[in-house]
N, C-alpha and C positions, 0 to 999 in steps of 0.2 A: 848105411846112412848116405853114402855117395850116390847110390842108385836112386834113393828117395829124392834127393835134391835134383838129380837130373830129370826124374819123372816130373817134378813140379815145374822145372824150367821148360820142359816140352809142353806141358799143359798151358803155361802162361803164353808161350809162343803160338799155341793153337788159338788162343783168344785173339792174339794179334793177327793171326792168319784170317780169322773170321772177320775182324775189323778191317782187314786189308781190302775187302770188297768195296769199302767206301773210299779207298785210296787208289782206285783204278787209274786215276789221272797221273799218279806218280808211279810209273811202271818200275823204276829203279828201286823204290822203297818196297814195293810188293815183292820184287825179285829177292831183295835182301832178306825179308821176313821168311820167304819160302826156303831160302838157302840155309839160314840159321836154324829154323825149325827142323829142317831135314837133317842137318848136322847133329843136333842133339838127339834126334830120333835114332840115328845110327849108333849113338853111344849107348842105346838101350840094349844092345846085343848081349845075349846071355848064352854062353857056350853049352849050358845044360839043356837048352831047348833046341829042338831040331829046326833049323832054318830052311834046309833043302829037303823038299818032299815032293810028292806027286802034285800037290796043290800049287806049289811055287815054281815048278819046273818051267811052265810056259812063260811066266813072267821073266824069269832069269834068261831063258833062251831068246826071248824077244829082244831083251837088252843086248845080249851078246851078238845077235845078228845085226842089229843096227850099229853097234860099236864096230864090228868087223867091216861092214859096208862103208861106213864113214872113213875108216882108216884106209881101206883099200882104194877108194876113189880120191882120197886127199882133197875132199871138199873144203873150200875156203871157210865154210861155216861148220866144220866138223866138230870143233870144240863145243860150240853151242848146241849142236844136234846131239852130241854124246851126253852132255849135261842134262838136256831136256829128257832124253830117254832114261837117264838115271832117275830123274824125278818121277817119271811116269811108271816105270816098271820095277825099280829096285827099292827105292826109299819106302813106299807104302808097305812092303813086306815086313819091315821092321816094326810095324804097328802090332805085330804078333806079340812082341815083348812089352809093348805099351799096355796091353790088356792085363798084364800082371799087376799093374798099378791100380790100387783102390782109389787113389787120388784122381787119376784120369777117369775112371768109371763114374766117380761122383760128379765130375764136372762136364762130362760129355754132352749131356742135354743142355747145359747152360751155354756151352760153346755153340751148339746148333741154334739156340735161341738168339745168341748174340749175332750170329751170321744173318739170321732171318730178319732181325730188327734193322740191321744195317742195310740189307737189301730193300726193306720197306721204305727206308729213307730215300733210296734211289727211285723207288716206285712213286713216291710222293712227288719228287722232282719231275719225273716223266709226266705224271698226270697234270701237274700245274703248268708245265711247259706246253703240253698239248692243248690245254684250254686257252692259254694266252696266245698260242700260235694259230688259233682258229681263223682269224682274218687273213692269214697267209696261205694256209692249206685248204680252207673251206671244206673240210672233211674229206679231202682227197688223200687216200692212204699213202700213195707214193710220195707226194709232197710232204706229208706229215712225217713220215719216217725219214725222208731225206733231210729235212730240217732238224729233226731230233738227233740223228746220228752226227750231223755236222756240228751240233751244239754240244753234245755230250762226249763226242770223240771216242765212241766205242761201237763196234759192229753190233747191230740189233740181235743177231743170232746168239752171240755170246751173252749179251745182257739178258735175253730171253731165257737162256739156259740157266743163268744164275738165279733168275726169278723162279723158274720151274723147280729148281732144287729147294729153294726157300719154301715154296708152296707145299712140297712133299714133307719137308721137315715140320712145318706148322700143323699140317693135317695129321701127321703121325703123332705129334705131341698132344694134339687136342683129343684124339680118340683113345689114346692110351693113358690119359690122365682125367678120368671121369670125376675125380674128387675136387676139381678146380672150382673156385668160387665163380659165381655167375658173371661178375664184372670182368674177370680175367678171360672167361670163355668168350664173352661178347667182344672183348678187345682182340682176341685171336681171330675170331670170325671176320672182324672188320679188316684186319691185316690180310687175311686170305682173299677177301674181295678186292682189296686195294692191289695186291699182287696180281690177281687175275685181270683186273682192269688194265694195268700197265702191260701185261702180256698181250691183251687184245689190241692195244694201241700199237705195240711193236709188230705183232702179227707175224712172228716166225712160225709158219704153219706146222711144220713137223713137230716142233717142241711144244707148241700150244696144244695140239690135239693129243700128243703123246702124254702130256701132263694130265689132261682131262681123263684120258683112258686109264692112266695109272692111279688116279684118285678113285675112279670107279672100281678098279681092280682091288685097291686097298679096302674099299667099302665091302667088297665081297669077302676078302680075307677076315676082316674084323667084325663086320655086322652080320652078313648073311650066313657065313660059315658057322659063326657062334650063335646064330639065331636070336640076335638082339632086336632087329627091326625087320619090318617087311621090305622087300626089294623095292617096291614102288616109291617108298619114302625117299630113297636116295636116287634111284635110277631116273625117275620122272624129271626132277630138276636138272639132272645132267643132260638128258636128252633135249630138253627145252633150251638149255644153255648152248648146246652143240649147234642146234639149228639157228639160234639167235645170232651166234657169231658168224655163221655163214651168210645169213641174211644181211647183216650190217657191214660185211667186209667186201670192199670193192675188189680186193685181190682175188677172192674166190669167184666172184661174178665174172671177172675178166678171164680166169682160168676156164670156166665153163664155156664161155663164148669162144675162146681160142680152140677148145677141143671140138666145138661144133663147126667152126669155119676152116680150121687148118689141120694138118697132119702132125702127129706128135714128133715126127722126124724133123719138123721145122722149128722145134723148140731148142733153146740154148742148152737146157739141162740134158736133153738127149745127145746133142752134139758133144758136150763136155764129157759125158759118160762114154760115148762111142770112141772119141779120140784117146781117152785114158786107156780103154781096153786095147786100142790099136797099138799104143806105145808098149803096153804090157806084153802083147803078143810078139812085137818086134824084138823084145828083149829075151824071147824064148822063155818067158815066165820066171826069169832068174834075177830080175831087178835091173834098174837103170841108174847110171851116174846122176846124182842129184843136180849137177851143173847142167845136164842136158835135158832133163825132164821137161822144163817149161818151154825151151825152144822147140822141142818136138811136138808138144801140145799146140803151140802157136802155129806151127807149120800145118798141122792137121786142121786147125780152125780156119786158116786161110784157104785151104783146099776146098772147103765146103761153104765158102762165102760168108764166114762169120769173122770178118776182120776186126769187128769191135771187141770180140773175145780175146784176140791176140794182142790188141793194143792195151787192153787192161790186164794182160798176163794172168788170166783166170786159171787157177789150179783145178784139180780133179773134183773139188767140192764133194768129196766122199772120203772119209778117213780110212776106210777099208781099202779103197783103190789107191790112196796115197801111200799106204804101207806096202801094197802090192807093187807099186811103181818103184819104191825105194829099196825094198828088200826081197822082191820076188815072192813066189808061192810059199816059201818056207816061213818068211816073216808074216805073211798073210794068215797062214794056218796057226802059228803060235799066238798071234794077236787075237784071233777069233777064240782060241782056246782059253785065253785069260778071261774072256767074258763068259764062256761056258762054265769055268770054275766058279766065278762069282755068282752066276745065276743058279747053278745047281746047289751050291752049298749054302747060299743065303736062303734059298727056298727050303732046303733040308733042315736048316736050323731055325726056320720060321722068322728069319730076320727080314721081314717084309719091306722095311724102309730101304735097306741096302739093295734088295732085289729090285725095287722100283727105281732107285737111282741108277743102278746098272743098266736097266732097260731103257731109261731116259737117255743115257749116254749112247747106248747101242742104236737107238732110233735117230738121235741127232747126228751121229756119225754117217748116216746115210745121205745127208744133204750138205755136210760141211766138213772141211778139214779142221776139226776142232783143236787138235793137238799140235798144230803148227804155229799157234800164237800163244803168248803168255797168258792171255785171258782164259783160254781153254785149259792150258796146263795147270793153272792156278786152281780152278774149281775141281778138276779131275784129281789132283794131288790132295786137296783138302778133304774131299769125300772119301778117298781110299785110305788116308791116314786114320780117319775117324771110324771106318767100318771094316776095312779089309781084314784087320787082325782078328775080328770077331768070328770069321768063318775059317781062319787058318788054325784055330785051336783044335784040340782033340775032338773027334767027331761025336764023342759021347756027351759033349757039352753043347748047349745051345746058348744063344745070346742072353736070354732071360736068366739062365742059371749063372752065367758069368757075372752078370751085373748084381746078382743077389749075394755073391760071395764077398 
């Protein structure tokens, strides 16, 4: 009975965690909800089930490496860094026990829909603000995004990632629930177009095109592979949408002109990547004290004439490089292995939604240090709690079988 009550408490807090996307302006509230939900999730532990396995090894080792590095270097923010790594690598593993709860399995889709509807509210705000702000930005993307981020007080990359996750949730729900009434289907389609419109406005390129690619990939998994529809029915609209976004985006036009007139070595992205790799090499690939990473990057920026980058203290803008800088080649390998585990077993168990979400994170990590801010940790933790446990179960079971029990 005690376990049943704890299961229900975890599920209720997962609803709050989904709703926390609307409370992004109250970071303390969001942090409390994450912490409490994680605490009750840890109470799910059942000694009769194996927590340590080949599937969880890379997660646990990634945490231990970060834990050791933060203790060794006595970083002033070590407590925060350790707690963040606990949320990222350890807490989601305990969702393995959560999948024993029929109450959780019954409510999981509702939690996903709650999150998607909350993100849709943010998308409505984005769309309304963009329209009202037209006199100020005059359809100049740079001004439009600058005004939006200053008004909403959240980095566009994180917001775009949240929206991309909601898009994948809604699309998966729509294609796997063919018995829905027409009005509800139309409502879901409207929400999908609303979310997509807000993503185009924010225009975080990697996440935008990754989401479109993953939707097309899911179409292949669900429609083409099962022989439901002709490829052209789905692919043609996606191709048209792809080129329409490029045509109307000032950012992509500017990129094309830059490549025609300048060398890639003159780009800020190239300089940031080069300097990150330089610091990694100087540490002999064994990691760098967190307190000295940014000063070393800034020194490198100044050497190559990018003083603006050092003034703004720009980090590596790549989550893989960030962990390489902080924990060396060993942390880099274990972190990459966590994604290998997710992608391999989610595909093996035909858990295509988790496969897509994991890929979206993998792509977004190429252009942003997503896990250095609470906004990134929040969505990463939320998704892993809801899905990681489904691929950590016995290999003879797939997600669909689990949900049917």
